[in-house]
Steps between C-alpha positions, in 0.01 A plus 500: 500500500645828628307821458615696198578870522211694344577674172326838528461665161270794575250684713155637432227720629131427546274737307126507447565318171711219648863453597744671265860386511825497306722196461877502447533273197878474543463342845223267378654385167664190642157367604320538168406166348349390172194283452337427164699776333402772750709653779373512859608646830321395819460789744357531848345830614454551874355782705745659742404540867530876460596730211868587461631858503406536130142382552557158341256246638596175322814301421565295187728198507580211271297189582769232518270218613573184304254213551758254364743563787468253786367647821517257787272707724240549227330835472149378420485696175357336192570615147209571268561261211178577307646766267810303401741777603799409714410750774 
C-alpha cells in the first residue's frame, strides 16, 4: 500500500490549558462518516519540531487509517474493539 498524502486541516498552539486549534471543516468534510446516527471525523494532532512563524506548535490532520485495508507489511497496530466503535 502506497503512503497517502496527509490531509492537513489546521494548526494549533500549546497553552497552559492544553492545545487549542482550529480545523478547516471544508477540507475535512469528505472524511466525515456516520455511525449509529452520529457523525465522526478522526483527527491526528502532532507536535511540530519547532513553532512556525506564527507561534503554532501543533498540526492537525485527518486520520485516514483504515484497519480494513490490506497492509502486506503489517504495522503492528491493533484496534480497540471493546467500545464497539469502528475506530
